[in-house]
N, CA and C atoms of all chains as a GROMACS GRO file, in nm:
protein
  576
    1UNK      N    1  11.126  12.538   4.208
    1UNK     CA    2  11.243  12.453   4.232
    1UNK      C    3  11.200  12.327   4.304
    2UNK      N    4  11.244  12.216   4.254
    2UNK     CA    5  11.202  12.091   4.319
    2UNK      C    6  11.296  12.058   4.434
    3UNK      N    7  11.257  11.959   4.510
    3UNK     CA    8  11.341  11.916   4.620
    3UNK      C    9  11.464  11.847   4.562
    4UNK      N   10  11.579  11.891   4.604
    4UNK     CA   11  11.699  11.824   4.557
    4UNK      C   12  11.734  11.714   4.656
    5UNK      N   13  11.856  11.668   4.647
    5UNK     CA   14  11.893  11.559   4.736
    5UNK      C   15  11.881  11.601   4.882
    6UNK      N   16  11.863  11.503   4.964
    6UNK     CA   17  11.849  11.534   5.106
    6UNK      C   18  11.977  11.595   5.161
    7UNK      N   19  11.958  11.698   5.239
    7UNK     CA   20  12.073  11.765   5.299
    7UNK      C   21  12.113  11.692   5.426
    8UNK      N   22  12.232  11.722   5.474
    8UNK     CA   23  12.269  11.670   5.605
    8UNK      C   24  12.190  11.747   5.710
    9UNK      N   25  12.176  11.688   5.828
    9UNK     CA   26  12.096  11.750   5.933
    9UNK      C   27  12.141  11.892   5.965
   10UNK      N   28  12.272  11.910   5.972
   10UNK     CA   29  12.324  12.042   6.010
   10UNK      C   30  12.293  12.149   5.906
   11UNK      N   31  12.315  12.113   5.781
   11UNK     CA   32  12.289  12.209   5.674
   11UNK      C   33  12.141  12.242   5.668
   12UNK      N   34  12.059  12.138   5.688
   12UNK     CA   35  11.914  12.159   5.687
   12UNK      C   36  11.872  12.261   5.792
   13UNK      N   37  11.923  12.241   5.913
   13UNK     CA   38  11.886  12.330   6.022
   13UNK      C   39  11.933  12.473   5.996
   14UNK      N   40  12.052  12.483   5.938
   14UNK     CA   41  12.104  12.615   5.903
   14UNK      C   42  12.012  12.686   5.805
   15UNK      N   43  11.972  12.610   5.702
   15UNK     CA   44  11.887  12.670   5.599
   15UNK      C   45  11.749  12.700   5.655
   16UNK      N   46  11.702  12.614   5.744
   16UNK     CA   47  11.571  12.636   5.806
   16UNK      C   48  11.572  12.767   5.885
   17UNK      N   49  11.678  12.788   5.959
   17UNK     CA   50  11.692  12.915   6.031
   17UNK      C   51  11.687  13.031   5.934
   18UNK      N   52  11.754  13.013   5.819
   18UNK     CA   53  11.753  13.115   5.715
   18UNK      C   54  11.612  13.143   5.665
   19UNK      N   55  11.533  13.035   5.648
   19UNK     CA   56  11.394  13.051   5.602
   19UNK      C   57  11.317  13.138   5.700
   20UNK      N   58  11.327  13.103   5.828
   20UNK     CA   59  11.253  13.177   5.930
   20UNK      C   60  11.297  13.322   5.933
   21UNK      N   61  11.429  13.343   5.921
   21UNK     CA   62  11.482  13.477   5.926
   21UNK      C   63  11.434  13.558   5.805
   22UNK      N   64  11.443  13.494   5.687
   22UNK     CA   65  11.403  13.566   5.566
   22UNK      C   66  11.254  13.597   5.565
   23UNK      N   67  11.174  13.507   5.626
   23UNK     CA   68  11.030  13.528   5.622
   23UNK      C   69  10.990  13.651   5.702
   24UNK      N   70  11.079  13.696   5.789
   24UNK     CA   71  11.050  13.817   5.865
   24UNK      C   72  11.074  13.941   5.781
   25UNK      N   73  11.176  13.935   5.697
   25UNK     CA   74  11.214  14.054   5.622
   25UNK      C   75  11.141  14.059   5.488
   26UNK      N   76  11.130  13.944   5.425
   26UNK     CA   77  11.084  13.947   5.287
   26UNK      C   78  10.946  13.883   5.272
   27UNK      N   79  10.845  13.965   5.277
   27UNK     CA   80  10.713  13.920   5.236
   27UNK      C   81  10.637  13.838   5.339
   28UNK      N   82  10.515  13.805   5.302
   28UNK     CA   83  10.423  13.745   5.397
   28UNK      C   84  10.412  13.595   5.381
   29UNK      N   85  10.510  13.536   5.316
   29UNK     CA   86  10.501  13.393   5.293
   29UNK      C   87  10.522  13.313   5.422
   30UNK      N   88  10.452  13.201   5.431
   30UNK     CA   89  10.464  13.117   5.549
   30UNK      C   90  10.579  13.019   5.534
   31UNK      N   91  10.629  12.973   5.648
   31UNK     CA   92  10.729  12.867   5.649
   31UNK      C   93  10.661  12.737   5.692
   32UNK      N   94  10.673  12.634   5.611
   32UNK     CA   95  10.612  12.505   5.641
   32UNK      C   96  10.720  12.407   5.682
   33UNK      N   97  10.694  12.329   5.785
   33UNK     CA   98  10.784  12.220   5.821
   33UNK      C   99  10.700  12.093   5.834
   34UNK      N  100  10.740  11.989   5.761
   34UNK     CA  101  10.667  11.863   5.765
   34UNK      C  102  10.756  11.752   5.818
   35UNK      N  103  10.701  11.670   5.905
   35UNK     CA  104  10.774  11.548   5.944
   35UNK      C  105  10.688  11.427   5.915
   36UNK      N  106  10.753  11.324   5.863
   36UNK     CA  107  10.679  11.202   5.833
   36UNK      C  108  10.775  11.084   5.833
   37UNK      N  109  10.721  10.964   5.855
   37UNK     CA  110  10.806  10.845   5.852
   37UNK      C  111  10.857  10.818   5.711
   38UNK      N  112  10.978  10.766   5.702
   38UNK     CA  113  11.043  10.746   5.574
   38UNK      C  114  11.131  10.623   5.581
   39UNK      N  115  11.122  10.536   5.478
   39UNK     CA  116  11.197  10.410   5.483
   39UNK      C  117  11.317  10.410   5.390
   40UNK      N  118  11.349  10.526   5.332
   40UNK     CA  119  11.470  10.532   5.250
   40UNK      C  120  11.450  10.500   5.104
   41UNK      N  121  11.327  10.475   5.063
   41UNK     CA  122  11.304  10.439   4.923
   41UNK      C  123  11.321  10.564   4.836
   42UNK      N  124  11.362  10.540   4.712
   42UNK     CA  125  11.380  10.652   4.620
   42UNK      C  126  11.289  10.638   4.499
   43UNK      N  127  11.216  10.529   4.494
   43UNK     CA  128  11.123  10.511   4.381
   43UNK      C  129  10.982  10.500   4.435
   44UNK      N  130  10.887  10.532   4.353
   44UNK     CA  131  10.747  10.521   4.393
   44UNK      C  132  10.710  10.375   4.412
   45UNK      N  133  10.623  10.350   4.508
   45UNK     CA  134  10.576  10.212   4.528
   45UNK      C  135  10.426  10.210   4.506
   46UNK      N  136  10.373  10.088   4.492
   46UNK     CA  137  10.231  10.074   4.463
   46UNK      C  138  10.147  10.136   4.574
   47UNK      N  139  10.035  10.187   4.535
   47UNK     CA  140   9.945  10.252   4.630
   47UNK      C  141   9.899  10.152   4.735
   48UNK      N  142   9.892  10.195   4.855
   48UNK     CA  143   9.840  10.111   4.961
   48UNK      C  144   9.943  10.022   5.026
   49UNK      N  145  10.065  10.016   4.970
   49UNK     CA  146  10.166   9.932   5.033
   49UNK      C  147  10.221  10.000   5.158
   50UNK      N  148  10.257   9.921   5.256
   50UNK     CA  149  10.305   9.978   5.381
   50UNK      C  150  10.452   9.948   5.400
   51UNK      N  151  10.508  10.006   5.505
   51UNK     CA  152  10.648   9.979   5.535
   51UNK      C  153  10.664   9.831   5.572
   52UNK      N  154  10.770   9.771   5.523
   52UNK     CA  155  10.793   9.631   5.558
   52UNK      C  156  10.862   9.621   5.692
   53UNK      N  157  10.846   9.505   5.755
   53UNK     CA  158  10.921   9.481   5.879
   53UNK      C  159  11.069   9.476   5.844
   54UNK      N  160  11.149   9.523   5.934
   54UNK     CA  161  11.292   9.517   5.911
   54UNK      C  162  11.346   9.636   5.835
   55UNK      N  163  11.258   9.710   5.773
   55UNK     CA  164  11.302   9.835   5.712
   55UNK      C  165  11.342   9.932   5.822
   56UNK      N  166  11.448  10.003   5.795
   56UNK     CA  167  11.486  10.101   5.895
   56UNK      C  168  11.408  10.229   5.870
   57UNK      N  169  11.318  10.260   5.960
   57UNK     CA  170  11.235  10.378   5.939
   57UNK      C  171  11.300  10.499   6.005
   58UNK      N  172  11.322  10.600   5.926
   58UNK     CA  173  11.373  10.724   5.981
   58UNK      C  174  11.265  10.831   5.965
   59UNK      N  175  11.298  10.952   6.007
   59UNK     CA  176  11.200  11.058   5.997
   59UNK      C  177  11.243  11.159   5.892
   60UNK      N  178  11.156  11.180   5.795
   60UNK     CA  179  11.186  11.276   5.690
   60UNK      C  180  11.138  11.415   5.732
   61UNK      N  181  11.226  11.510   5.722
   61UNK     CA  182  11.194  11.650   5.756
   61UNK      C  183  11.194  11.732   5.628
   62UNK      N  184  11.084  11.796   5.603
   62UNK     CA  185  11.081  11.883   5.484
   62UNK      C  186  11.049  12.024   5.530
   63UNK      N  187  11.106  12.123   5.462
   63UNK     CA  188  11.071  12.261   5.492
   63UNK      C  189  11.050  12.335   5.362
   64UNK      N  190  10.956  12.428   5.365
   64UNK     CA  191  10.924  12.503   5.244
   64UNK      C  192  10.901  12.648   5.283
   65UNK      N  193  10.962  12.736   5.207
   65UNK     CA  194  10.935  12.878   5.223
   65UNK      C  195  10.926  12.938   5.083
   66UNK      N  196  10.807  12.985   5.048
   66UNK     CA  197  10.788  13.031   4.911
   66UNK      C  198  10.811  12.916   4.816
   67UNK      N  199  10.901  12.933   4.721
   67UNK     CA  200  10.926  12.826   4.626
   67UNK      C  201  11.051  12.747   4.663
   68UNK      N  202  11.109  12.781   4.776
   68UNK     CA  203  11.232  12.710   4.814
   68UNK      C  204  11.200  12.594   4.906
   69UNK      N  205  11.256  12.479   4.873
   69UNK     CA  206  11.226  12.358   4.949
   69UNK      C  207  11.355  12.288   4.989
   70UNK      N  208  11.357  12.238   5.110
   70UNK     CA  209  11.471  12.158   5.153
   70UNK      C  210  11.420  12.035   5.227
   71UNK      N  211  11.503  11.934   5.238
   71UNK     CA  212  11.462  11.812   5.306
   71UNK      C  213  11.583  11.745   5.370
   72UNK      N  214  11.559  11.673   5.476
   72UNK     CA  215  11.665  11.594   5.538
   72UNK      C  216  11.604  11.471   5.603
   73UNK      N  217  11.692  11.375   5.631
   73UNK     CA  218  11.647  11.251   5.690
   73UNK      C  219  11.706  11.242   5.830
   74UNK      N  220  11.622  11.219   5.929
   74UNK     CA  221  11.673  11.210   6.065
   74UNK      C  222  11.667  11.064   6.110
   75UNK      N  223  11.783  11.007   6.138
   75UNK     CA  224  11.786  10.867   6.178
   75UNK      C  225  11.769  10.855   6.330
   76UNK      N  226  11.741  10.734   6.374
   76UNK     CA  227  11.713  10.710   6.516
   76UNK      C  228  11.827  10.760   6.605
   77UNK      N  229  11.949  10.746   6.554
   77UNK     CA  230  12.066  10.786   6.633
   77UNK      C  231  12.069  10.936   6.658
   78UNK      N  232  12.021  11.010   6.558
   78UNK     CA  233  12.038  11.154   6.564
   78UNK      C  234  11.917  11.229   6.618
   79UNK      N  235  11.814  11.153   6.654
   79UNK     CA  236  11.689  11.217   6.695
   79UNK      C  237  11.707  11.318   6.808
   80UNK      N  238  11.775  11.275   6.913
   80UNK     CA  239  11.788  11.363   7.030
   80UNK      C  240  11.860  11.493   6.996
   81UNK      N  241  11.973  11.477   6.928
   81UNK     CA  242  12.053  11.593   6.892
   81UNK      C  243  11.975  11.686   6.801
   82UNK      N  244  11.910  11.626   6.702
   82UNK     CA  245  11.838  11.704   6.604
   82UNK      C  246  11.724  11.783   6.670
   83UNK      N  247  11.652  11.714   6.758
   83UNK     CA  248  11.537  11.782   6.816
   83UNK      C  249  11.577  11.894   6.911
   84UNK      N  250  11.688  11.877   6.979
   84UNK     CA  251  11.736  11.985   7.064
   84UNK      C  252  11.765  12.109   6.981
   85UNK      N  253  11.833  12.087   6.869
   85UNK     CA  254  11.867  12.200   6.783
   85UNK      C  255  11.743  12.261   6.720
   86UNK      N  256  11.650  12.174   6.679
   86UNK     CA  257  11.527  12.221   6.616
   86UNK      C  258  11.446  12.305   6.715
   87UNK      N  259  11.437  12.259   6.839
   87UNK     CA  260  11.365  12.335   6.942
   87UNK      C  261  11.426  12.472   6.962
   88UNK      N  262  11.559  12.474   6.964
   88UNK     CA  263  11.628  12.602   6.984
   88UNK      C  264  11.593  12.700   6.872
   89UNK      N  265  11.583  12.647   6.749
   89UNK     CA  266  11.548  12.733   6.636
   89UNK      C  267  11.406  12.786   6.653
   90UNK      N  268  11.315  12.696   6.692
   90UNK     CA  269  11.176  12.739   6.711
   90UNK      C  270  11.168  12.852   6.812
   91UNK      N  271  11.235  12.832   6.924
   91UNK     CA  272  11.228  12.931   7.031
   91UNK      C  273  11.287  13.064   6.986
   92UNK      N  274  11.397  13.058   6.910
   92UNK     CA  275  11.462  13.183   6.873
   92UNK      C  276  11.396  13.250   6.753
   93UNK      N  277  11.325  13.173   6.671
   93UNK     CA  278  11.272  13.233   6.547
   93UNK      C  279  11.123  13.263   6.550
   94UNK      N  280  11.046  13.186   6.624
   94UNK     CA  281  10.902  13.212   6.627
   94UNK      C  282  10.873  13.321   6.729
   95UNK      N  283  10.903  13.444   6.691
   95UNK     CA  284  10.900  13.551   6.790
   95UNK      C  285  10.779  13.642   6.778
   96UNK      N  286  10.707  13.631   6.666
   96UNK     CA  287  10.597  13.725   6.648
   96UNK      C  288  10.464  13.671   6.701
   97UNK      N  289  10.472  13.594   6.808
   97UNK     CA  290  10.349  13.544   6.870
   97UNK      C  291  10.324  13.621   6.999
   98UNK      N  292  10.200  13.618   7.044
   98UNK     CA  293  10.165  13.695   7.164
   98UNK      C  294  10.214  13.626   7.289
   99UNK      N  295  10.267  13.705   7.377
   99UNK     CA  296  10.303  13.650   7.508
   99UNK      C  297  10.175  13.631   7.587
  100UNK      N  298  10.181  13.542   7.682
  100UNK     CA  299  10.063  13.512   7.762
  100UNK      C  300  10.017  13.636   7.839
  101UNK      N  301   9.888  13.661   7.832
  101UNK     CA  302   9.835  13.772   7.910
  101UNK      C  303   9.783  13.720   8.042
  102UNK      N  304   9.804  13.799   8.144
  102UNK     CA  305   9.758  13.757   8.276
  102UNK      C  306   9.610  13.788   8.291
  103UNK      N  307   9.530  13.707   8.229
  103UNK     CA  308   9.386  13.728   8.244
  103UNK      C  309   9.333  13.644   8.359
  104UNK      N  310   9.211  13.669   8.396
  104UNK     CA  311   9.149  13.594   8.506
  104UNK      C  312   9.149  13.445   8.474
  105UNK      N  313   9.117  13.415   8.349
  105UNK     CA  314   9.106  13.275   8.310
  105UNK      C  315   9.239  13.202   8.330
  106UNK      N  316   9.347  13.268   8.288
  106UNK     CA  317   9.478  13.207   8.301
  106UNK      C  318   9.517  13.187   8.447
  107UNK      N  319   9.481  13.286   8.528
  107UNK     CA  320   9.513  13.274   8.670
  107UNK      C  321   9.442  13.155   8.731
  108UNK      N  322   9.315  13.140   8.691
  108UNK     CA  323   9.237  13.027   8.741
  108UNK      C  324   9.302  12.896   8.698
  109UNK      N  325   9.339  12.890   8.570
  109UNK     CA  326   9.399  12.768   8.517
  109UNK      C  327   9.528  12.735   8.591
  110UNK      N  328   9.607  12.837   8.619
  110UNK     CA  329   9.732  12.817   8.691
  110UNK      C  330   9.706  12.765   8.832
  111UNK      N  331   9.602  12.819   8.894
  111UNK     CA  332   9.569  12.778   9.030
  111UNK      C  333   9.527  12.632   9.033
  112UNK      N  334   9.445  12.592   8.937
  112UNK     CA  335   9.400  12.452   8.936
  112UNK      C  336   9.514  12.358   8.905
  113UNK      N  337   9.608  12.407   8.823
  113UNK     CA  338   9.722  12.322   8.790
  113UNK      C  339   9.808  12.297   8.912
  114UNK      N  340   9.824  12.402   8.992
  114UNK     CA  341   9.907  12.387   9.111
  114UNK      C  342   9.846  12.288   9.209
  115UNK      N  343   9.711  12.294   9.217
  115UNK     CA  344   9.645  12.204   9.311
  115UNK      C  345   9.665  12.058   9.272
  116UNK      N  346   9.648  12.030   9.142
  116UNK     CA  347   9.653  11.890   9.100
  116UNK      C  348   9.794  11.836   9.103
  117UNK      N  349   8.790  12.161   5.738
  117UNK     CA  350   8.807  12.101   5.873
  117UNK      C  351   8.828  12.213   5.974
  118UNK      N  352   8.761  12.201   6.081
  118UNK     CA  353   8.770  12.307   6.182
  118UNK      C  354   8.894  12.292   6.268
  119UNK      N  355   8.931  12.400   6.333
  119UNK     CA  356   9.047  12.397   6.420
  119UNK      C  357   9.009  12.353   6.561
  120UNK      N  358   9.101  12.285   6.624
  120UNK     CA  359   9.084  12.256   6.766
  120UNK      C  360   9.106  12.386   6.843
  121UNK      N  361   9.036  12.405   6.950
  121UNK     CA  362   9.058  12.525   7.030
  121UNK      C  363   9.133  12.492   7.158
  122UNK      N  364   9.138  12.364   7.188
  122UNK     CA  365   9.201  12.321   7.312
  122UNK      C  366   9.323  12.236   7.280
  123UNK      N  367   9.440  12.274   7.334
  123UNK     CA  368   9.563  12.203   7.301
  123UNK      C  369   9.559  12.056   7.344
  124UNK      N  370   9.513  12.033   7.464
  124UNK     CA  371   9.515  11.896   7.517
  124UNK      C  372   9.433  11.801   7.431
  125UNK      N  373   9.319  11.852   7.385
  125UNK     CA  374   9.235  11.769   7.298
  125UNK      C  375   9.307  11.740   7.167
  126UNK      N  376   9.374  11.841   7.114
  126UNK     CA  377   9.448  11.823   6.989
  126UNK      C  378   9.559  11.721   7.005
  127UNK      N  379   9.635  11.737   7.114
  127UNK     CA  380   9.748  11.647   7.138
  127UNK      C  381   9.701  11.504   7.155
  128UNK      N  382   9.592  11.489   7.227
  128UNK     CA  383   9.539  11.355   7.251
  128UNK      C  384   9.490  11.292   7.123
  129UNK      N  385   9.417  11.370   7.044
  129UNK     CA  386   9.364  11.319   6.918
  129UNK      C  387   9.478  11.282   6.824
  130UNK      N  388   9.585  11.364   6.824
  130UNK     CA  389   9.700  11.336   6.738
  130UNK      C  390   9.767  11.205   6.778
  131UNK      N  391   9.780  11.185   6.909
  131UNK     CA  392   9.843  11.062   6.957
  131UNK      C  393   9.761  10.940   6.919
  132UNK      N  394   9.630  10.955   6.933
  132UNK     CA  395   9.541  10.844   6.900
  132UNK      C  396   9.551  10.810   6.752
  133UNK      N  397   9.551  10.913   6.670
  133UNK     CA  398   9.560  10.893   6.526
  133UNK      C  399   9.692  10.826   6.489
  134UNK      N  400   9.798  10.868   6.556
  134UNK     CA  401   9.929  10.813   6.524
  134UNK      C  402   9.940  10.667   6.564
  135UNK      N  403   9.882  10.632   6.679
  135UNK     CA  404   9.891  10.492   6.721
  135UNK      C  405   9.802  10.404   6.634
  136UNK      N  406   9.696  10.462   6.576
  136UNK     CA  407   9.608  10.383   6.491
  136UNK      C  408   9.671  10.357   6.356
  137UNK      N  409   9.747  10.452   6.306
  137UNK     CA  410   9.800  10.440   6.170
  137UNK      C  411   9.938  10.506   6.162
  138UNK      N  412  10.038  10.444   6.225
  138UNK     CA  413  10.168  10.510   6.239
  138UNK      C  414  10.241  10.535   6.107
  139UNK      N  415  10.217  10.452   6.005
  139UNK     CA  416  10.291  10.466   5.880
  139UNK      C  417  10.247  10.586   5.798
  140UNK      N  418  10.122  10.618   5.809
  140UNK     CA  419  10.067  10.718   5.718
  140UNK      C  420  10.065  10.860   5.776
  141UNK      N  421  10.090  10.871   5.905
  141UNK     CA  422  10.074  11.001   5.969
  141UNK      C  423  10.185  11.098   5.933
  142UNK      N  424  10.149  11.222   5.915
  142UNK     CA  425  10.251  11.326   5.903
  142UNK      C  426  10.208  11.447   5.984
  143UNK      N  427  10.306  11.527   6.016
  143UNK     CA  428  10.286  11.639   6.106
  143UNK      C  429  10.342  11.765   6.042
  144UNK      N  430  10.258  11.862   6.021
  144UNK     CA  431  10.301  11.984   5.951
  144UNK      C  432  10.285  12.105   6.041
  145UNK      N  433  10.388  12.187   6.047
  145UNK     CA  434  10.375  12.314   6.118
  145UNK      C  435  10.390  12.426   6.016
  146UNK      N  436  10.307  12.526   6.028
  146UNK     CA  437  10.311  12.639   5.935
  146UNK      C  438  10.320  12.766   6.018
  147UNK      N  439  10.423  12.844   5.992
  147UNK     CA  440  10.442  12.967   6.068
  147UNK      C  441  10.438  13.087   5.976
  148UNK      N  442  10.353  13.181   6.007
  148UNK     CA  443  10.349  13.304   5.930
  148UNK      C  444  10.387  13.420   6.019
  149UNK      N  445  10.501  13.479   5.989
  149UNK     CA  446  10.554  13.583   6.076
  149UNK      C  447  10.469  13.709   6.072
  150UNK      N  448  10.430  13.750   5.950
  150UNK     CA  449  10.354  13.874   5.935
  150UNK      C  450  10.221  13.867   6.010
  151UNK      N  451  10.156  13.752   6.000
  151UNK     CA  452  10.027  13.737   6.068
  151UNK      C  453  10.044  13.698   6.214
  152UNK      N  454  10.166  13.661   6.251
  152UNK     CA  455  10.190  13.616   6.388
  152UNK      C  456  10.109  13.492   6.422
  153UNK      N  457  10.112  13.397   6.332
  153UNK     CA  458  10.022  13.284   6.347
  153UNK      C  459  10.097  13.153   6.328
  154UNK      N  460  10.060  13.056   6.406
  154UNK     CA  461  10.120  12.923   6.397
  154UNK      C  462  10.007  12.823   6.378
  155UNK      N  463  10.017  12.743   6.271
  155UNK     CA  464   9.912  12.645   6.246
  155UNK      C  465   9.974  12.506   6.242
  156UNK      N  466   9.918  12.415   6.318
  156UNK     CA  467   9.969  12.279   6.322
  156UNK      C  468   9.868  12.186   6.258
  157UNK      N  469   9.919  12.091   6.183
  157UNK     CA  470   9.829  11.997   6.118
  157UNK      C  471   9.882  11.857   6.138
  158UNK      N  472   9.794  11.766   6.170
  158UNK     CA  473   9.831  11.627   6.189
  158UNK      C  474   9.732  11.544   6.109
  159UNK      N  475   9.783  11.466   6.014
  159UNK     CA  476   9.688  11.394   5.929
  159UNK      C  477   9.741  11.258   5.883
  160UNK      N  478   9.648  11.167   5.855
  160UNK     CA  479   9.686  11.040   5.793
  160UNK      C  480   9.617  11.028   5.657
  161UNK      N  481   9.583  11.140   5.598
  161UNK     CA  482   9.516  11.150   5.468
  161UNK      C  483   9.371  11.107   5.472
  162UNK      N  484   9.323  11.068   5.588
  162UNK     CA  485   9.180  11.038   5.602
  162UNK      C  486   9.121  11.135   5.703
  163UNK      N  487   9.182  11.133   5.822
  163UNK     CA  488   9.141  11.227   5.924
  163UNK      C  489   9.241  11.341   5.927
  164UNK      N  490   9.193  11.462   5.947
  164UNK     CA  491   9.283  11.576   5.951
  164UNK      C  492   9.257  11.658   6.077
  165UNK      N  493   9.360  11.671   6.159
  165UNK     CA  494   9.347  11.747   6.283
  165UNK      C  495   9.426  11.876   6.269
  166UNK      N  496   9.365  11.987   6.305
  166UNK     CA  497   9.434  12.115   6.292
  166UNK      C  498   9.421  12.199   6.418
  167UNK      N  499   9.526  12.273   6.445
  167UNK     CA  500   9.525  12.361   6.561
  167UNK      C  501   9.591  12.492   6.522
  168UNK      N  502   9.526  12.600   6.554
  168UNK     CA  503   9.579  12.731   6.517
  168UNK      C  504   9.600  12.814   6.642
  169UNK      N  505   9.709  12.889   6.646
  169UNK     CA  506   9.737  12.968   6.766
  169UNK      C  507   9.812  13.096   6.735
  170UNK      N  508   9.799  13.192   6.822
  170UNK     CA  509   9.880  13.314   6.811
  170UNK      C  510   9.962  13.330   6.938
  171UNK      N  511   9.961  13.229   7.024
  171UNK     CA  512  10.023  13.241   7.155
  171UNK      C  513  10.164  13.182   7.158
  172UNK      N  514  10.253  13.255   7.219
  172UNK     CA  515  10.392  13.210   7.228
  172UNK      C  516  10.407  13.084   7.314
  173UNK      N  517  10.322  13.074   7.415
  173UNK     CA  518  10.334  12.960   7.505
  173UNK      C  519  10.311  12.826   7.434
  174UNK      N  520  10.241  12.829   7.321
  174UNK     CA  521  10.214  12.705   7.250
  174UNK      C  522  10.338  12.648   7.180
  175UNK      N  523  10.441  12.730   7.164
  175UNK     CA  524  10.565  12.682   7.102
  175UNK      C  525  10.626  12.571   7.188
  176UNK      N  526  10.623  12.592   7.319
  176UNK     CA  527  10.674  12.491   7.412
  176UNK      C  528  10.600  12.359   7.395
  177UNK      N  529  10.468  12.371   7.381
  177UNK     CA  530  10.386  12.250   7.366
  177UNK      C  531  10.415  12.182   7.234
  178UNK      N  532  10.436  12.266   7.132
  178UNK     CA  533  10.471  12.211   7.000
  178UNK      C  534  10.601  12.132   7.008
  179UNK      N  535  10.698  12.186   7.080
  179UNK     CA  536  10.825  12.117   7.098
  179UNK      C  537  10.804  11.977   7.153
  180UNK      N  538  10.719  11.971   7.254
  180UNK     CA  539  10.697  11.844   7.322
  180UNK      C  540  10.630  11.745   7.227
  181UNK      N  541  10.528  11.792   7.158
  181UNK     CA  542  10.453  11.704   7.068
  181UNK      C  543  10.541  11.656   6.952
  182UNK      N  544  10.622  11.747   6.897
  182UNK     CA  545  10.706  11.706   6.785
  182UNK      C  546  10.812  11.608   6.829
  183UNK      N  547  10.860  11.627   6.953
  183UNK     CA  548  10.958  11.534   7.007
  183UNK      C  549  10.899  11.394   7.023
  184UNK      N  550  10.778  11.389   7.077
  184UNK     CA  551  10.710  11.260   7.094
  184UNK      C  552  10.690  11.193   6.959
  185UNK      N  553  10.644  11.272   6.864
  185UNK     CA  554  10.617  11.218   6.730
  185UNK      C  555  10.744  11.162   6.666
  186UNK      N  556  10.849  11.245   6.672
  186UNK     CA  557  10.978  11.207   6.614
  186UNK      C  558  11.029  11.075   6.672
  187UNK      N  559  11.022  11.064   6.801
  187UNK     CA  560  11.070  10.944   6.868
  187UNK      C  561  10.987  10.821   6.830
  188UNK      N  562  10.856  10.841   6.824
  188UNK     CA  563  10.770  10.728   6.789
  188UNK      C  564  10.796  10.683   6.646
  189UNK      N  565  10.823  10.778   6.558
  189UNK     CA  566  10.847  10.744   6.418
  189UNK      C  567  10.971  10.656   6.404
  190UNK      N  568  11.079  10.694   6.471
  190UNK     CA  569  11.203  10.619   6.450
  190UNK      C  570  11.210  10.490   6.532
  191UNK      N  571  11.123  10.473   6.628
  191UNK     CA  572  11.131  10.351   6.710
  191UNK      C  573  11.022  10.252   6.677
  192UNK      N  574  10.939  10.281   6.577
  192UNK     CA  575  10.829  10.188   6.549
  192UNK      C  576  10.878  10.057   6.492
   0.00000   0.00000   0.00000
């Protein structure tokens, strides 16, 4: 399935949560999230050309899980709101990672951090 | 391309790469639940920086880095 039209930020985040949730239950597929600058163009441009001055550059968010792909555009106005929500999803969904172990090395690192 | 083992080095290298070539940079996060693994990639199609982790504490750092990146992208 190819990328369809860009979703609204809210729908994108909803579906992204769904991707993370489904990846736990169904199979070993990874969830990919890509962010890159985007100037709103819908047609291919010549190789090597760069963004022009005055173009409004937003941030394109793409997510992929298995063969399912979604994308959204985050504008400057919505950055703060979007990132807060995105962080919340990361914290709630990326759960199968190891918690920090209290090893000697970590204790030392914590001690040096406190000093500085 | 080998993985960075130190977060600070990765973050610094990513920032440097982004300031050198802000238009071309992209930032990819890959999460595999079954393997319990998080892989971050930062590239401008010439240089490729990668960081792999199994630690939960790195999620916080990822948040910070993605926030910085996002803000820089929209304010350039």
